[in-house]
C-alpha positions in Angstrom: 12.8 48.8 52.6 9.2 50.0 52.0 8.4 49.0 55.6 11.4 51.0 57.0 10.4 54.1 54.9 6.8 53.7 56.0 7.8 53.7 59.7 9.8 56.9 59.2 7.0 58.8 57.4 4.9 59.7 60.6 8.1 61.1 62.3 8.6 63.7 59.6 7.1 67.1 59.4 7.2 69.6 56.5 10.6 71.0 57.5 12.2 67.5 57.9 14.7 66.0 55.5 15.1 62.3 55.3 18.5 61.2 54.0 19.0 57.5 53.4 22.2 55.6 52.8 22.1 52.1 51.4 25.3 50.1 51.9 24.3 46.5 51.8 27.4 44.8 50.3 25.9 44.0 46.9 22.3 43.7 47.9 21.5 47.3 46.8 19.8 46.1 43.6 17.2 43.9 45.5 16.6 46.6 48.0 16.2 49.6 45.7 14.6 47.8 42.7 12.4 45.8 45.1 10.9 48.9 46.6 8.3 50.7 44.6 9.3 54.2 43.5 6.4 55.8 45.4 7.7 54.3 48.6 10.7 56.6 48.4 8.5 59.8 48.4 9.5 60.8 51.9 13.2 60.6 51.1 15.0 63.9 50.2 18.3 62.5 49.4 19.6 59.0 48.8 23.1 57.6 48.8 23.6 54.1 47.4 27.0 52.4 47.7 27.4 50.4 44.5 29.4 47.2 44.5 31.0 45.7 41.4 29.4 42.3 42.1 25.9 43.7 42.4 23.6 42.3 39.7 22.4 45.7 38.4 23.9 49.0 37.3 23.6 52.5 38.8 21.7 53.4 35.6 19.1 50.8 36.4 18.6 52.2 39.9 18.4 55.8 38.5 15.8 54.7 36.0 13.8 52.9 38.7 13.8 56.0 41.0 13.2 58.6 38.3 9.4 58.4 38.7 9.8 59.4 42.4 11.4 62.6 41.3 15.1 61.7 41.9 17.9 63.0 39.8 21.6 62.2 40.0 23.9 64.6 41.9 27.5 64.3 40.8 29.9 63.2 43.5 33.6 62.5 43.8 32.9 59.3 45.6 33.1 56.9 42.6 31.3 54.0 44.2 28.4 56.1 45.5 25.3 56.9 43.6 23.9 60.1 45.0 20.3 61.1 44.2 18.1 64.0 45.3 14.5 64.6 44.8 13.8 67.8 42.8 11.7 69.4 45.5 14.0 68.6 48.3 16.1 71.3 49.8 19.9 71.3 49.1 22.2 69.6 51.6 23.5 71.8 54.3 26.9 71.7 56.0 25.9 68.7 58.1 25.2 66.4 55.2 27.6 64.6 52.9 29.9 66.6 50.6 28.5 68.1 47.4 
């Protein structure tokens, strides 16, 4: 995931928002926990679909991403962990529901 995020970084300017959705059928733990928190620095908002058979909890992902400035945004989508970086602008009408 660090490589993917690295490839996106040069395409972003100061007004860009990078929204990432991770839906990897139970591999979310390896992807998120295996990517250093600083690699997520270009991401404004992150959606992680959690699967009950995944080997980690949403709380573990939140703790891992906290150093990157992410905080949890409540959502009605029970299986989705939604995070936003504090300095990121709010979602607009074209992004996922708040």
